[in-house]
C-alpha positions as CSV (number, residue, x, y, z in Angstrom):
1,M,-0.1,0.0,0.0
2,K,2.9,2.3,1.0
3,K,4.8,1.5,-2.4
4,L,1.3,2.4,-4.4
5,L,1.0,5.7,-2.7
6,I,4.7,6.5,-3.4
7,V,4.2,5.5,-7.2
8,F,1.1,7.4,-7.4
9,S,2.2,10.6,-5.7
10,A,5.7,10.5,-8.2
11,L,3.5,10.2,-11.4
12,A,1.3,13.2,-10.1
13,L,4.4,15.2,-9.4
14,I,5.9,14.0,-12.9
15,T,2.6,15.4,-14.6
16,L,2.3,18.1,-13.0
17,V,5.9,19.2,-13.8
18,S,5.7,18.3,-17.6
19,A,2.6,20.4,-17.5
20,T,4.6,23.4,-16.5
21,L,7.3,23.1,-19.0
22,P,7.5,25.0,-22.1
23,G,6.4,22.8,-24.8
24,D,4.8,24.3,-28.0
25,I,5.4,28.0,-27.4
26,D,2.5,30.2,-29.2
27,K,4.9,32.1,-31.3
28,S,2.1,35.0,-31.8
29,I,2.0,36.0,-28.2
30,A,4.0,39.1,-27.5
31,K,4.6,41.6,-24.9
32,V,3.5,45.4,-25.9
33,N,5.0,48.4,-25.3
34,Q,3.5,51.2,-23.0
35,S,3.3,54.7,-23.1
36,Q,1.2,57.3,-20.9
37,G,-0.3,54.3,-19.2
38,F,-1.5,52.7,-22.1
39,Y,-0.4,49.1,-23.6
40,L,-0.2,50.2,-27.3
41,F,-1.4,47.4,-30.0
42,A,-0.6,48.0,-33.7
43,D,-1.6,45.4,-36.1
44,C,-2.6,43.0,-33.4
45,D,-5.4,42.4,-30.7
46,P,-5.1,41.7,-26.8
47,V,-5.4,38.2,-26.3
48,A,-7.1,39.1,-22.9
49,E,-10.9,40.1,-23.0
50,Y,-11.4,43.9,-23.0
51,E,-14.5,46.5,-23.1
52,Y,-14.5,48.9,-26.3
53,L,-14.7,52.4,-24.5
54,G,-14.6,54.4,-27.9
55,T,-12.2,55.9,-31.1
56,V,-10.0,58.6,-31.4
57,K,-9.0,59.8,-34.9
58,N,-6.5,61.9,-36.2
59,K,-7.2,65.2,-38.0
60,V,-4.2,65.2,-40.4
61,G,-3.4,62.9,-42.9
62,M,-0.5,60.3,-43.1
63,S,1.4,59.0,-46.0
64,E,3.6,56.0,-46.5
65,L,6.9,58.3,-47.0
66,G,5.7,60.9,-44.6
67,V,6.1,63.7,-47.3
68,G,3.6,66.7,-46.4
69,N,2.4,64.8,-43.6
70,D,2.8,63.7,-40.2
71,D,5.0,60.4,-39.8
72,Y,4.0,57.1,-37.8
73,E,5.4,58.5,-34.6
74,T,3.7,62.0,-34.8
75,V,0.4,60.3,-35.4
76,K,1.0,57.7,-32.8
77,G,1.6,60.2,-30.0
78,R,-1.2,62.6,-31.2
79,L,-3.7,59.5,-30.9
80,I,-2.1,58.8,-27.5
81,K,-2.6,62.0,-26.3
82,K,-6.1,62.6,-27.4
83,A,-7.1,59.1,-26.0
84,K,-5.8,60.0,-22.7
85,K,-8.0,63.2,-22.6
86,E,-11.0,61.5,-24.1
87,F,-10.7,58.0,-22.2
88,P,-8.6,58.7,-18.9
89,D,-9.9,55.1,-17.7
90,G,-8.5,53.1,-20.6
91,D,-6.2,50.6,-20.4
92,G,-5.0,49.9,-23.9
93,I,-5.2,51.5,-27.5
94,I,-5.6,49.4,-30.7
95,F,-4.2,51.5,-33.6
96,D,-5.4,51.3,-37.0
97,F,-3.4,52.9,-39.5
98,S,-5.3,51.4,-42.8
99,K,-7.1,54.5,-42.8
100,D,-5.7,57.6,-44.6
101,K,-5.5,59.6,-41.3
102,G,-5.0,56.9,-38.7
103,Q,-7.3,55.9,-35.7
104,A,-7.4,54.0,-32.7
105,D,-9.5,52.4,-30.4
106,V,-9.6,52.7,-26.8
107,I,-9.9,49.9,-24.4
108,K,-10.4,48.9,-20.9
109,F,-9.4,45.3,-20.1
110,K,-11.9,43.2,-18.0
């Protein structure tokens, strides 16, 4: 009986340890940057559940080369500033630069 308990305990320990070891790592998971208290998501979506708070939009155009228009960093900074002002309780920003001027959805994690 004692041997059976030891064998069972060993199997349980092996199972527990193997479950915590990295096996197939999900290569799509990453750490995102933060700025002014917001998690920044560009060309990706958060894995954690969240609530949509609203959208902020950039008023000035943006081109691929930035010629005559604002560059990525300027537009990103402007959207973060607007998000902080309009949605101070927000946790994250999901950027969408597919639009000509750029916009971002502000979210709150559940």
